[in-house]
C-alpha beads as a LAMMPS data file, in Angstrom:
LAMMPS data file: protein, C-alpha beads

368 atoms
367 bonds

1 atom types
1 bond types

-500.0 500.0 xlo xhi
-500.0 500.0 ylo yhi
-500.0 500.0 zlo zhi

Masses

1 110.0

Atoms # bond

1 1 1 56.154 76.824 -6.196
2 1 1 55.653 74.544 -3.201
3 1 1 58.154 71.943 -2.166
4 1 1 57.597 68.387 -3.385
5 1 1 59.310 66.559 -0.520
6 1 1 55.912 65.554 0.902
7 1 1 55.838 68.226 3.629
8 1 1 52.553 70.019 4.209
9 1 1 52.052 73.721 4.984
10 1 1 51.416 72.785 8.613
11 1 1 54.854 71.163 8.792
12 1 1 56.484 74.382 7.425
13 1 1 54.765 76.461 10.002
14 1 1 52.539 78.242 7.516
15 1 1 48.832 78.597 8.135
16 1 1 46.507 77.081 5.581
17 1 1 45.101 79.609 3.178
18 1 1 41.376 80.101 3.008
19 1 1 39.684 79.037 -0.206
20 1 1 38.891 81.641 -2.744
21 1 1 35.441 83.046 -3.613
22 1 1 34.479 83.105 0.028
23 1 1 33.955 79.281 0.305
24 1 1 34.126 77.720 3.727
25 1 1 37.139 75.621 4.642
26 1 1 36.515 71.837 4.485
27 1 1 36.134 70.136 7.847
28 1 1 38.951 68.061 9.316
29 1 1 36.950 64.839 8.907
30 1 1 37.008 65.267 5.122
31 1 1 40.741 65.834 5.258
32 1 1 41.246 62.629 7.206
33 1 1 39.124 60.716 4.665
34 1 1 41.733 61.292 1.917
35 1 1 43.741 58.210 3.222
36 1 1 46.585 60.327 4.484
37 1 1 47.180 62.123 1.173
38 1 1 48.362 65.720 1.265
39 1 1 46.878 68.573 -0.648
40 1 1 48.879 67.612 -3.771
41 1 1 47.607 63.934 -3.678
42 1 1 50.916 62.411 -2.390
43 1 1 50.956 59.725 0.364
44 1 1 53.062 60.270 3.449
45 1 1 56.541 58.826 3.479
46 1 1 55.682 56.217 6.096
47 1 1 52.775 54.873 4.018
48 1 1 54.905 54.710 0.901
49 1 1 57.637 52.843 2.776
50 1 1 55.072 50.375 4.146
51 1 1 53.658 49.746 0.658
52 1 1 57.141 49.125 -0.716
53 1 1 57.800 46.647 2.097
54 1 1 54.550 44.750 1.489
55 1 1 55.188 44.521 -2.244
56 1 1 58.693 43.354 -1.585
57 1 1 57.548 40.705 0.875
58 1 1 54.937 39.503 -1.615
59 1 1 57.554 39.279 -4.370
60 1 1 59.954 37.403 -2.095
61 1 1 57.156 35.041 -0.985
62 1 1 56.189 34.244 -4.565
63 1 1 59.796 33.713 -5.558
64 1 1 60.548 31.374 -2.648
65 1 1 57.127 29.627 -2.581
66 1 1 56.475 30.789 0.935
67 1 1 52.982 32.116 0.108
68 1 1 51.962 28.750 -1.327
69 1 1 53.251 26.994 1.758
70 1 1 51.271 29.319 3.955
71 1 1 48.083 28.690 1.943
72 1 1 48.557 24.900 2.129
73 1 1 49.265 25.079 5.860
74 1 1 46.172 27.195 6.426
75 1 1 44.046 24.812 4.336
76 1 1 45.303 21.769 6.209
77 1 1 44.661 23.494 9.508
78 1 1 41.086 24.318 8.530
79 1 1 40.428 20.739 7.279
80 1 1 41.943 19.251 10.440
81 1 1 39.797 21.529 12.566
82 1 1 36.608 20.601 10.686
83 1 1 37.366 16.852 10.824
84 1 1 38.313 16.885 14.484
85 1 1 36.182 15.130 17.096
86 1 1 35.722 18.397 18.936
87 1 1 33.965 19.925 15.940
88 1 1 31.802 16.798 15.571
89 1 1 30.826 16.960 19.230
90 1 1 30.070 20.650 18.894
91 1 1 27.892 20.041 15.796
92 1 1 26.121 17.174 17.547
93 1 1 25.387 19.372 20.539
94 1 1 24.063 22.103 18.283
95 1 1 21.861 19.709 16.306
96 1 1 20.554 17.981 19.422
97 1 1 19.964 21.210 21.246
98 1 1 16.866 23.342 21.134
99 1 1 18.407 25.875 18.767
100 1 1 17.796 23.894 15.578
101 1 1 14.299 22.840 16.659
102 1 1 13.356 26.394 17.515
103 1 1 14.775 27.630 14.226
104 1 1 12.789 25.030 12.250
105 1 1 9.582 25.758 14.174
106 1 1 10.088 29.458 13.672
107 1 1 10.635 28.941 9.948
108 1 1 7.532 26.742 9.627
109 1 1 5.399 29.217 11.546
110 1 1 6.722 32.155 9.614
111 1 1 4.187 33.771 7.325
112 1 1 6.921 34.753 4.923
113 1 1 8.053 31.127 4.567
114 1 1 4.477 29.943 4.067
115 1 1 3.869 32.604 1.462
116 1 1 7.113 31.708 -0.313
117 1 1 6.215 28.004 -0.338
118 1 1 2.722 28.679 -1.679
119 1 1 4.093 30.943 -4.380
120 1 1 6.676 28.307 -5.306
121 1 1 3.989 25.601 -5.535
122 1 1 1.797 27.822 -7.692
123 1 1 4.639 28.775 -9.986
124 1 1 5.039 27.451 -13.501
125 1 1 8.375 25.934 -12.543
126 1 1 6.698 23.311 -10.360
127 1 1 4.200 22.477 -13.129
128 1 1 7.031 22.075 -15.610
129 1 1 8.943 19.831 -13.198
130 1 1 5.866 17.624 -12.725
131 1 1 5.243 17.405 -16.468
132 1 1 8.797 16.361 -17.148
133 1 1 8.772 13.930 -14.253
134 1 1 5.573 12.204 -15.389
135 1 1 6.752 12.107 -19.013
136 1 1 10.105 10.570 -18.128
137 1 1 10.929 6.920 -18.800
138 1 1 11.896 6.403 -15.171
139 1 1 8.392 7.324 -14.024
140 1 1 6.852 4.887 -16.507
141 1 1 9.167 2.119 -15.362
142 1 1 8.275 2.854 -11.749
143 1 1 4.544 2.618 -12.487
144 1 1 5.004 -0.647 -14.396
145 1 1 7.083 -2.128 -11.600
146 1 1 4.478 -1.191 -9.001
147 1 1 1.665 -2.627 -11.137
148 1 1 3.586 -5.886 -11.615
149 1 1 4.406 -6.249 -7.923
150 1 1 2.950 -9.468 -6.417
151 1 1 1.737 -7.554 -3.359
152 1 1 -0.383 -5.247 -5.520
153 1 1 -1.835 -8.168 -7.493
154 1 1 -2.619 -10.037 -4.280
155 1 1 -4.371 -6.962 -2.888
156 1 1 -6.479 -6.541 -6.044
157 1 1 -7.415 -10.234 -6.085
158 1 1 -8.301 -10.178 -2.405
159 1 1 -10.446 -7.090 -2.969
160 1 1 -12.335 -8.744 -5.838
161 1 1 -12.856 -12.008 -3.972
162 1 1 -13.867 -10.081 -0.893
163 1 1 -16.598 -8.307 -2.863
164 1 1 -17.999 -11.596 -4.173
165 1 1 -17.918 -13.111 -0.696
166 1 1 -19.724 -10.097 0.734
167 1 1 -22.472 -10.472 -1.886
168 1 1 -22.724 -14.202 -1.235
169 1 1 -22.789 -13.654 2.525
170 1 1 -25.680 -11.228 2.151
171 1 1 -27.636 -13.592 -0.098
172 1 1 -26.889 -16.445 2.307
173 1 1 -28.389 -14.535 5.237
174 1 1 -31.535 -13.833 3.237
175 1 1 -31.743 -17.494 2.181
176 1 1 -31.492 -18.653 5.795
177 1 1 -34.448 -16.516 6.717
178 1 1 -36.403 -17.944 3.778
179 1 1 -35.502 -21.490 4.827
180 1 1 -37.333 -21.064 8.104
181 1 1 -40.215 -19.163 6.521
182 1 1 -40.839 -21.742 3.759
183 1 1 -40.558 -24.619 6.194
184 1 1 -42.999 -22.992 8.599
185 1 1 -45.538 -22.303 5.822
186 1 1 -45.354 -25.837 4.338
187 1 1 -45.650 -27.460 7.753
188 1 1 -48.689 -25.355 8.525
189 1 1 -50.307 -26.367 5.213
190 1 1 -49.778 -30.056 5.979
191 1 1 -50.764 -29.636 9.659
192 1 1 -47.336 -30.433 10.962
193 1 1 -46.059 -28.820 14.117
194 1 1 -43.399 -26.146 13.966
195 1 1 -39.774 -26.856 14.673
196 1 1 -39.263 -26.416 18.415
197 1 1 -35.621 -25.338 18.280
198 1 1 -33.547 -23.628 15.615
199 1 1 -31.087 -25.783 13.691
200 1 1 -27.825 -25.293 11.813
201 1 1 -28.846 -27.683 9.022
202 1 1 -29.320 -26.011 5.650
203 1 1 -32.885 -25.582 4.445
204 1 1 -34.582 -26.015 1.099
205 1 1 -34.089 -22.459 -0.224
206 1 1 -30.363 -22.398 0.476
207 1 1 -29.859 -25.777 -1.180
208 1 1 -31.952 -24.830 -4.186
209 1 1 -30.059 -21.580 -4.776
210 1 1 -26.737 -23.408 -4.441
211 1 1 -27.799 -25.954 -7.069
212 1 1 -28.930 -23.087 -9.308
213 1 1 -25.516 -21.385 -9.114
214 1 1 -23.792 -24.706 -9.816
215 1 1 -26.078 -25.293 -12.799
216 1 1 -25.043 -21.921 -14.215
217 1 1 -21.371 -22.879 -13.989
218 1 1 -22.021 -26.293 -15.538
219 1 1 -24.025 -24.783 -18.402
220 1 1 -21.317 -22.238 -19.135
221 1 1 -18.650 -24.926 -19.268
222 1 1 -20.834 -27.244 -21.338
223 1 1 -21.744 -24.451 -23.763
224 1 1 -18.093 -23.691 -24.407
225 1 1 -17.293 -27.397 -24.835
226 1 1 -20.267 -27.976 -27.155
227 1 1 -19.397 -24.941 -29.265
228 1 1 -15.854 -26.153 -29.818
229 1 1 -17.054 -29.696 -30.550
230 1 1 -19.699 -28.482 -33.000
231 1 1 -17.246 -26.206 -34.755
232 1 1 -14.790 -29.041 -35.205
233 1 1 -17.483 -31.476 -36.402
234 1 1 -18.869 -29.034 -38.957
235 1 1 -15.399 -28.214 -40.205
236 1 1 -14.566 -31.842 -40.985
237 1 1 -17.808 -33.830 -41.347
238 1 1 -21.020 -31.832 -41.279
239 1 1 -22.656 -28.980 -43.115
240 1 1 -23.914 -27.111 -40.039
241 1 1 -27.641 -27.344 -40.972
242 1 1 -28.842 -28.426 -37.546
243 1 1 -28.367 -31.209 -35.036
244 1 1 -29.657 -34.746 -35.433
245 1 1 -31.278 -36.897 -32.748
246 1 1 -27.980 -38.626 -32.127
247 1 1 -26.253 -35.320 -31.539
248 1 1 -28.930 -34.281 -29.061
249 1 1 -28.607 -37.562 -27.180
250 1 1 -24.843 -37.284 -27.093
251 1 1 -25.078 -33.696 -25.927
252 1 1 -27.510 -34.533 -23.131
253 1 1 -25.340 -37.402 -21.973
254 1 1 -22.273 -35.161 -22.015
255 1 1 -24.140 -32.530 -20.001
256 1 1 -25.109 -35.057 -17.327
257 1 1 -21.562 -36.435 -17.257
258 1 1 -20.003 -32.981 -16.869
259 1 1 -22.478 -32.048 -14.133
260 1 1 -21.864 -35.307 -12.256
261 1 1 -18.105 -34.882 -12.458
262 1 1 -18.477 -31.299 -11.286
263 1 1 -20.557 -32.141 -8.219
264 1 1 -18.702 -35.276 -7.141
265 1 1 -15.318 -33.660 -7.685
266 1 1 -16.040 -30.578 -5.567
267 1 1 -17.725 -32.628 -2.853
268 1 1 -14.683 -34.874 -2.552
269 1 1 -12.040 -32.149 -2.813
270 1 1 -13.525 -29.304 -0.765
271 1 1 -16.743 -30.525 0.860
272 1 1 -18.720 -27.860 -0.990
273 1 1 -19.335 -26.726 -4.542
274 1 1 -18.859 -23.113 -5.683
275 1 1 -22.613 -22.609 -5.386
276 1 1 -22.628 -23.948 -1.844
277 1 1 -19.703 -21.713 -0.925
278 1 1 -21.456 -18.696 -2.419
279 1 1 -24.574 -19.395 -0.312
280 1 1 -22.606 -20.201 2.840
281 1 1 -23.396 -23.914 3.212
282 1 1 -21.134 -26.965 3.234
283 1 1 -21.058 -30.691 3.987
284 1 1 -20.350 -31.793 7.522
285 1 1 -17.087 -33.337 6.244
286 1 1 -14.576 -31.211 4.374
287 1 1 -13.156 -34.067 2.302
288 1 1 -15.463 -37.066 2.177
289 1 1 -14.392 -40.223 0.405
290 1 1 -15.126 -40.336 -3.351
291 1 1 -17.470 -43.327 -2.942
292 1 1 -19.599 -41.345 -0.504
293 1 1 -19.734 -38.478 -2.996
294 1 1 -20.910 -40.941 -5.659
295 1 1 -23.610 -42.269 -3.300
296 1 1 -24.720 -38.722 -2.686
297 1 1 -24.872 -38.130 -6.437
298 1 1 -27.033 -41.242 -6.918
299 1 1 -29.408 -40.098 -4.183
300 1 1 -29.653 -36.681 -5.860
301 1 1 -30.629 -38.275 -9.167
302 1 1 -33.289 -40.412 -7.432
303 1 1 -34.721 -37.279 -5.811
304 1 1 -34.890 -35.528 -9.199
305 1 1 -36.363 -38.546 -11.005
306 1 1 -39.157 -38.794 -8.429
307 1 1 -40.107 -35.169 -9.154
308 1 1 -38.546 -33.852 -5.956
309 1 1 -40.097 -36.364 -3.594
310 1 1 -36.695 -37.068 -2.076
311 1 1 -36.273 -33.420 -1.069
312 1 1 -39.305 -33.411 1.258
313 1 1 -37.138 -34.645 4.110
314 1 1 -35.450 -31.227 4.143
315 1 1 -38.760 -29.715 5.255
316 1 1 -40.404 -32.393 7.389
317 1 1 -37.432 -34.097 9.063
318 1 1 -35.940 -32.502 12.158
319 1 1 -32.397 -33.003 10.792
320 1 1 -33.334 -31.642 7.317
321 1 1 -31.846 -34.620 5.483
322 1 1 -32.855 -35.485 1.916
323 1 1 -32.315 -38.799 0.134
324 1 1 -28.805 -37.862 -1.020
325 1 1 -27.866 -37.088 2.589
326 1 1 -29.213 -40.406 3.897
327 1 1 -27.598 -42.427 1.107
328 1 1 -24.145 -40.947 1.703
329 1 1 -24.306 -40.510 5.469
330 1 1 -23.600 -36.799 5.044
331 1 1 -25.582 -33.681 5.771
332 1 1 -25.505 -30.036 4.734
333 1 1 -24.794 -27.425 7.389
334 1 1 -24.634 -23.679 7.469
335 1 1 -21.020 -22.606 7.046
336 1 1 -20.280 -19.858 9.556
337 1 1 -17.781 -17.960 7.442
338 1 1 -15.914 -14.964 8.731
339 1 1 -13.995 -12.529 6.537
340 1 1 -10.323 -13.427 6.558
341 1 1 -7.807 -10.679 7.350
342 1 1 -6.014 -9.005 4.455
343 1 1 -2.699 -10.633 3.385
344 1 1 -0.794 -7.487 4.356
345 1 1 -2.357 -7.235 7.809
346 1 1 -0.219 -8.078 10.823
347 1 1 -3.070 -7.953 13.275
348 1 1 -3.504 -11.130 15.215
349 1 1 -5.977 -12.196 17.827
350 1 1 -4.654 -11.722 21.344
351 1 1 -3.506 -14.909 22.973
352 1 1 -5.568 -16.070 25.961
353 1 1 -3.926 -15.435 29.276
354 1 1 -2.799 -18.586 31.098
355 1 1 -5.018 -19.617 33.947
356 1 1 -3.438 -19.228 37.369
357 1 1 -2.474 -22.475 39.016
358 1 1 -4.236 -23.041 42.347
359 1 1 -2.032 -22.917 45.393
360 1 1 -3.049 -26.400 46.455
361 1 1 -1.909 -27.895 43.124
362 1 1 1.531 -26.298 43.196
363 1 1 4.347 -28.645 44.205
364 1 1 5.747 -27.943 47.631
365 1 1 9.360 -26.849 47.879
366 1 1 11.557 -29.558 49.376
367 1 1 12.878 -28.679 52.787
368 1 1 16.679 -28.596 53.073

Bonds

1 1 1 2
2 1 2 3
3 1 3 4
4 1 4 5
5 1 5 6
6 1 6 7
7 1 7 8
8 1 8 9
9 1 9 10
10 1 10 11
11 1 11 12
12 1 12 13
13 1 13 14
14 1 14 15
15 1 15 16
16 1 16 17
17 1 17 18
18 1 18 19
19 1 19 20
20 1 20 21
21 1 21 22
22 1 22 23
23 1 23 24
24 1 24 25
25 1 25 26
26 1 26 27
27 1 27 28
28 1 28 29
29 1 29 30
30 1 30 31
31 1 31 32
32 1 32 33
33 1 33 34
34 1 34 35
35 1 35 36
36 1 36 37
37 1 37 38
38 1 38 39
39 1 39 40
40 1 40 41
41 1 41 42
42 1 42 43
43 1 43 44
44 1 44 45
45 1 45 46
46 1 46 47
47 1 47 48
48 1 48 49
49 1 49 50
50 1 50 51
51 1 51 52
52 1 52 53
53 1 53 54
54 1 54 55
55 1 55 56
56 1 56 57
57 1 57 58
58 1 58 59
59 1 59 60
60 1 60 61
61 1 61 62
62 1 62 63
63 1 63 64
64 1 64 65
65 1 65 66
66 1 66 67
67 1 67 68
68 1 68 69
69 1 69 70
70 1 70 71
71 1 71 72
72 1 72 73
73 1 73 74
74 1 74 75
75 1 75 76
76 1 76 77
77 1 77 78
78 1 78 79
79 1 79 80
80 1 80 81
81 1 81 82
82 1 82 83
83 1 83 84
84 1 84 85
85 1 85 86
86 1 86 87
87 1 87 88
88 1 88 89
89 1 89 90
90 1 90 91
91 1 91 92
92 1 92 93
93 1 93 94
94 1 94 95
95 1 95 96
96 1 96 97
97 1 97 98
98 1 98 99
99 1 99 100
100 1 100 101
101 1 101 102
102 1 102 103
103 1 103 104
104 1 104 105
105 1 105 106
106 1 106 107
107 1 107 108
108 1 108 109
109 1 109 110
110 1 110 111
111 1 111 112
112 1 112 113
113 1 113 114
114 1 114 115
115 1 115 116
116 1 116 117
117 1 117 118
118 1 118 119
119 1 119 120
120 1 120 121
121 1 121 122
122 1 122 123
123 1 123 124
124 1 124 125
125 1 125 126
126 1 126 127
127 1 127 128
128 1 128 129
129 1 129 130
130 1 130 131
131 1 131 132
132 1 132 133
133 1 133 134
134 1 134 135
135 1 135 136
136 1 136 137
137 1 137 138
138 1 138 139
139 1 139 140
140 1 140 141
141 1 141 142
142 1 142 143
143 1 143 144
144 1 144 145
145 1 145 146
146 1 146 147
147 1 147 148
148 1 148 149
149 1 149 150
150 1 150 151
151 1 151 152
152 1 152 153
153 1 153 154
154 1 154 155
155 1 155 156
156 1 156 157
157 1 157 158
158 1 158 159
159 1 159 160
160 1 160 161
161 1 161 162
162 1 162 163
163 1 163 164
164 1 164 165
165 1 165 166
166 1 166 167
167 1 167 168
168 1 168 169
169 1 169 170
170 1 170 171
171 1 171 172
172 1 172 173
173 1 173 174
174 1 174 175
175 1 175 176
176 1 176 177
177 1 177 178
178 1 178 179
179 1 179 180
180 1 180 181
181 1 181 182
182 1 182 183
183 1 183 184
184 1 184 185
185 1 185 186
186 1 186 187
187 1 187 188
188 1 188 189
189 1 189 190
190 1 190 191
191 1 191 192
192 1 192 193
193 1 193 194
194 1 194 195
195 1 195 196
196 1 196 197
197 1 197 198
198 1 198 199
199 1 199 200
200 1 200 201
201 1 201 202
202 1 202 203
203 1 203 204
204 1 204 205
205 1 205 206
206 1 206 207
207 1 207 208
208 1 208 209
209 1 209 210
210 1 210 211
211 1 211 212
212 1 212 213
213 1 213 214
214 1 214 215
215 1 215 216
216 1 216 217
217 1 217 218
218 1 218 219
219 1 219 220
220 1 220 221
221 1 221 222
222 1 222 223
223 1 223 224
224 1 224 225
225 1 225 226
226 1 226 227
227 1 227 228
228 1 228 229
229 1 229 230
230 1 230 231
231 1 231 232
232 1 232 233
233 1 233 234
234 1 234 235
235 1 235 236
236 1 236 237
237 1 237 238
238 1 238 239
239 1 239 240
240 1 240 241
241 1 241 242
242 1 242 243
243 1 243 244
244 1 244 245
245 1 245 246
246 1 246 247
247 1 247 248
248 1 248 249
249 1 249 250
250 1 250 251
251 1 251 252
252 1 252 253
253 1 253 254
254 1 254 255
255 1 255 256
256 1 256 257
257 1 257 258
258 1 258 259
259 1 259 260
260 1 260 261
261 1 261 262
262 1 262 263
263 1 263 264
264 1 264 265
265 1 265 266
266 1 266 267
267 1 267 268
268 1 268 269
269 1 269 270
270 1 270 271
271 1 271 272
272 1 272 273
273 1 273 274
274 1 274 275
275 1 275 276
276 1 276 277
277 1 277 278
278 1 278 279
279 1 279 280
280 1 280 281
281 1 281 282
282 1 282 283
283 1 283 284
284 1 284 285
285 1 285 286
286 1 286 287
287 1 287 288
288 1 288 289
289 1 289 290
290 1 290 291
291 1 291 292
292 1 292 293
293 1 293 294
294 1 294 295
295 1 295 296
296 1 296 297
297 1 297 298
298 1 298 299
299 1 299 300
300 1 300 301
301 1 301 302
302 1 302 303
303 1 303 304
304 1 304 305
305 1 305 306
306 1 306 307
307 1 307 308
308 1 308 309
309 1 309 310
310 1 310 311
311 1 311 312
312 1 312 313
313 1 313 314
314 1 314 315
315 1 315 316
316 1 316 317
317 1 317 318
318 1 318 319
319 1 319 320
320 1 320 321
321 1 321 322
322 1 322 323
323 1 323 324
324 1 324 325
325 1 325 326
326 1 326 327
327 1 327 328
328 1 328 329
329 1 329 330
330 1 330 331
331 1 331 332
332 1 332 333
333 1 333 334
334 1 334 335
335 1 335 336
336 1 336 337
337 1 337 338
338 1 338 339
339 1 339 340
340 1 340 341
341 1 341 342
342 1 342 343
343 1 343 344
344 1 344 345
345 1 345 346
346 1 346 347
347 1 347 348
348 1 348 349
349 1 349 350
350 1 350 351
351 1 351 352
352 1 352 353
353 1 353 354
354 1 354 355
355 1 355 356
356 1 356 357
357 1 357 358
358 1 358 359
359 1 359 360
360 1 360 361
361 1 361 362
362 1 362 363
363 1 363 364
364 1 364 365
365 1 365 366
366 1 366 367
367 1 367 368
């Protein structure tokens, strides 16, 4: 039997025996890879003593709490190092340096990153995330809050009004061309000379279309009022079998009264009716006195009663003034409207540069 005191055959001076069956002896590298174990699997004495010392030190450290103290001290040291100003300056230098930028550019230009992003976007996970996000209550609340925002409502209203103004501006330009054409044709028929210079006074076609638009608004309002009045009358007094002569007279009077109030009110408050604004014409005064609006209304009725005779001044007079204009001292001009900027636009017209003061006009500096 061999000794078990951990000594190897080399230590006893004996040569190692060759393996049986003619096998080659293992190389020395394989012997060194056995972690210092001898042929019987035992560690050297020095290794065993070192292991016993380490286990003893670990036991003593656990018993005395020294290992815990070392861990806490190491943790505090790491935290202090991370929170130190030197580390912050180092991180700032790294982030501000070209390393991060080059790394990001390299990642964005990488085909592998692009392919990974495209595959991630095409994956079912992204579709599921979007479905859950759109079906969530938070998304619905966000959409409702955006829809109820005053800025969004103002933008939608401005867009709608802008469309109507664009249509009216186009019709107004066509009407201006027809004003000159109709006037030229009528003057030629009656052997009157052509207007020598163009004018900014509104012609017959523009005025007529404006009155037509206003008549549509008045009829709509009167129809709604008459329907409510008729419904109430039939519910309490009548049988609904048709209107009498008195009802027709009352209705006609109400229609004239509503139309008169409509015209005089808009003339006094804004200097133009909705029809006039749509066609791009307006009075020469933005807010004339109510009595002048009433005079203009009386002149309009006289022109209508005389089968349009009072409107001939719009064609044959150089200032294009009808009876209602001469009665009230007002006139109708083309309103040069320009589209207003959007409410959310911050663009402003550049301020004119101040004119340089001549040298002769500058005050002389007092001497001394």
